[in-house]
C-alpha positions in Angstrom: 345.8 159.0 228.0 342.3 158.2 229.7 343.4 157.4 232.9 345.6 160.3 233.4 342.4 162.3 232.9 340.4 160.0 235.2 343.2 160.5 237.7 342.9 164.3 237.2 339.4 164.4 238.0 339.7 162.7 240.9 342.7 164.7 242.3 340.7 167.8 241.5 337.9 166.7 243.4 339.8 165.3 246.1 341.5 168.6 246.3 338.5 170.7 247.5 337.8 168.2 250.0 338.2 169.9 253.4 340.8 167.8 255.2 342.6 168.6 251.9 342.6 172.1 251.6 343.4 171.8 256.0 346.5 169.9 254.7 347.9 172.6 253.1 348.4 174.1 256.9 351.1 172.5 258.6 353.4 172.1 255.9 353.3 175.8 255.0 353.4 177.0 258.3 356.8 174.8 259.3 358.4 175.7 255.9 357.4 179.0 256.7 359.4 179.4 260.0 362.4 177.4 258.6 362.6 180.2 255.7 361.8 183.1 258.0 364.0 183.0 259.9 366.6 181.7 257.2 366.2 185.3 255.2 365.8 187.0 258.5 369.7 185.9 259.2 371.3 185.0 255.7 369.7 186.9 253.2 371.1 190.0 253.6 375.0 188.8 253.9 374.4 187.1 250.7 373.4 190.0 249.3 376.3 191.9 250.6 378.9 188.3 249.5 376.9 189.1 245.7 377.9 192.7 245.6 381.5 191.5 246.6 382.0 189.1 244.3 380.8 191.1 241.4 383.1 193.8 242.2 385.7 192.4 242.4 385.2 190.7 239.1 383.9 193.4 237.2 380.6 190.8 236.2 378.2 194.1 236.8 379.8 195.7 233.4 380.0 191.9 231.6 375.7 191.5 232.8 375.4 195.5 231.3 376.9 194.1 228.2 374.8 191.2 227.9 371.5 192.7 228.9 371.3 195.8 227.4 371.0 194.8 223.9 368.2 193.4 224.3 366.6 196.1 226.8 367.0 195.0 229.9 370.0 197.0 231.3 367.9 198.1 233.9 368.1 194.7 235.5 372.1 195.4 236.3 370.9 197.4 239.0 368.9 194.7 241.1 370.3 191.3 239.5 372.3 190.6 242.2 369.3 190.4 244.5 367.3 188.8 241.7 369.8 186.1 242.0 370.0 185.8 245.5 366.3 184.6 245.5 366.8 182.3 242.1 369.1 180.7 244.4 367.1 180.4 247.1 364.2 179.2 245.0 365.3 175.4 244.6 366.1 174.9 248.3 362.4 176.6 249.4 361.0 173.9 246.9 363.3 170.9 248.5 361.6 172.3 251.8 357.9 171.8 250.5 358.8 168.6 249.0 360.3 167.6 251.8 357.7 168.2 254.4 354.9 166.7 251.8 356.5 164.2 251.3 356.7 163.4 255.5 353.7 165.2 256.6 351.3 165.1 253.7 351.7 161.7 251.7 350.7 159.4 254.2 347.4 161.2 255.0 347.0 161.5 251.0 347.3 158.0 250.8 344.7 157.2 253.8 342.5 159.2 252.2 342.3 157.9 248.2 343.4 154.5 249.5 340.7 154.2 252.2 337.9 156.1 250.1 338.6 154.5 246.5 340.9 151.1 247.0 340.2 149.7 250.1 340.6 145.9 249.2 344.0 146.5 247.6 346.7 144.9 249.9 349.6 147.0 251.3 352.7 145.6 250.8 354.8 148.5 252.3 357.8 148.0 249.5 358.5 151.8 250.2 359.9 153.5 253.5 360.7 157.3 254.9 364.0 156.7 254.2 363.4 155.8 251.1 361.6 158.7 250.5 363.7 160.9 251.8 366.5 160.0 250.3 365.3 159.9 246.9 363.7 163.8 247.2 367.6 164.5 248.1 369.4 162.5 245.8 366.8 163.6 242.9 367.2 167.6 244.4 370.8 167.3 244.1 370.6 166.7 240.5 367.2 169.3 240.1 369.4 172.0 242.2 372.7 171.5 239.6 370.3 172.0 236.4 368.6 174.6 237.8 371.8 176.4 238.6 373.1 175.8 235.1 370.2 176.8 233.2 369.2 180.3 235.2 371.4 182.1 233.0 368.4 181.2 230.2 366.1 183.3 232.6 367.3 186.3 230.2 365.8 184.3 227.3 362.0 184.0 228.9 360.7 181.0 226.2 363.9 179.2 226.6 364.3 179.6 230.5 360.5 178.9 231.0 360.5 175.5 229.4 364.0 174.2 230.9 362.5 175.2 234.4 358.9 173.4 233.4 361.0 170.1 232.4 363.1 169.8 235.7 359.7 170.7 237.7 358.3 167.5 235.7 361.5 165.5 235.8 362.0 166.1 240.2 358.0 165.3 240.6 358.1 162.7 238.6 360.7 161.2 240.7 359.5 161.7 243.8 355.7 161.4 244.0 355.5 158.6 242.1 357.3 156.7 244.5 355.7 158.1 248.0 352.3 157.2 245.7 353.5 153.4 245.7 355.3 153.2 249.0 352.4 151.8 251.2 350.6 149.7 248.4 353.2 148.1 246.1 355.9 146.2 247.0 359.8 146.7 245.5 359.2 144.6 242.6 355.7 145.8 241.7 357.1 149.8 242.0 359.6 148.9 239.7 357.1 147.4 237.1 354.8 150.1 237.4 357.5 152.7 237.3 358.7 151.0 234.0 355.6 150.1 232.9 353.9 153.5 233.2 357.4 155.7 232.8 355.7 158.1 229.7 352.2 158.3 232.0 354.0 159.3 235.1 355.9 161.7 232.9 353.0 163.6 231.3 351.7 164.0 235.1 354.7 165.4 236.4 354.8 168.0 233.2 351.6 168.7 233.5 351.6 169.8 236.9 355.3 171.4 236.5 352.7 173.9 234.6 351.0 174.6 238.3 354.5 174.6 239.5 355.4 177.3 237.4 353.2 179.7 239.1 355.0 180.3 242.1 358.1 180.8 239.9 356.2 183.8 238.2 356.5 185.8 241.9 359.9 186.7 241.3 360.0 187.6 237.6 358.9 191.0 239.2 362.5 192.6 239.3 362.4 195.9 242.0 358.9 194.9 242.9 360.0 191.2 244.0 362.7 192.8 245.8 360.5 195.7 247.9 358.1 192.4 248.5 360.4 189.8 249.4 358.7 188.5 252.4 355.2 188.6 251.1 356.3 187.1 247.8 358.2 184.1 249.7 355.9 183.1 251.7 353.2 182.6 248.7 355.7 181.3 246.9 355.9 178.4 249.7 352.1 178.0 250.3 351.8 177.7 246.3 354.2 175.4 246.3 352.5 173.3 249.1 349.4 173.4 247.4 350.6 172.4 244.0 352.4 169.4 245.6 349.7 168.4 247.2 347.2 168.2 243.9 350.3 166.1 242.4 350.7 163.9 245.1 346.9 163.1 244.7 347.2 163.0 241.3 349.7 160.5 241.2 348.2 158.9 244.1 344.8 158.0 242.0 346.9 157.2 239.4 349.5 154.6 240.5 346.9 152.7 242.9 344.9 152.2 239.7 347.7 151.3 237.7 348.8 148.7 240.8 345.4 147.4 240.9 345.0 146.7 237.1 348.3 144.9 237.5 348.0 142.5 240.2 345.0 141.3 237.6 347.6 140.5 235.2 349.7 137.4 234.8 353.0 138.2 236.6 356.1 139.6 234.2 359.3 137.7 233.9 361.1 140.2 232.6 360.3 143.7 233.0 363.6 145.2 231.4 
């Protein structure tokens, strides 16, 4: 556990570096421009379709029968806009994740590798294509599970735990690959992922706690709906900030693990 905490401390200090703070700007602006256009064009049609579906299937009565007994009957009046926002949320996460992988991780790798691991040989076992494929395939699984667990949002403890675990899994899957893409070859990447899977999963789960902060902005009911543009922009920026810190944490841990791995005799079989 000590290497995880050491990497956390290093990531925290690096996050305060001016270069890392400025690194949040470009992915945020690009994501904001994309989602500003999408929400302007598509949000109202999505809400209108949702209302029509609820009316056609008598879903308002069903929702009221479920929510009223637990004292949340008021949510029936805004359930369609809230569901629309919660459906869009994973797509916002994907946007931030892709732009962090493409725009931010190369800078993070140079920042951490150049300052703290200058002697570590770059074997370039990863690629942008591999990162994008892993991000998209992991997101498909993430999005499906996110939608399946949406009903748990009516029970805040269960919903929080479910989304926390999903966040941790997604972060672990994507950022561990990106962190080793430049320095490790494919065999080393598989070995590090196998030997350090539990510490890496712990880092992913820990950063999921930070990732829960933007999600809380969407729990404000009517207020979330009225302040949707502001909440959407703030959510995107917080996701970008969390992903950059997560990238730093994974980078420090993975490069240290790789350096130690290369000092050991090669393993014949890691399975």
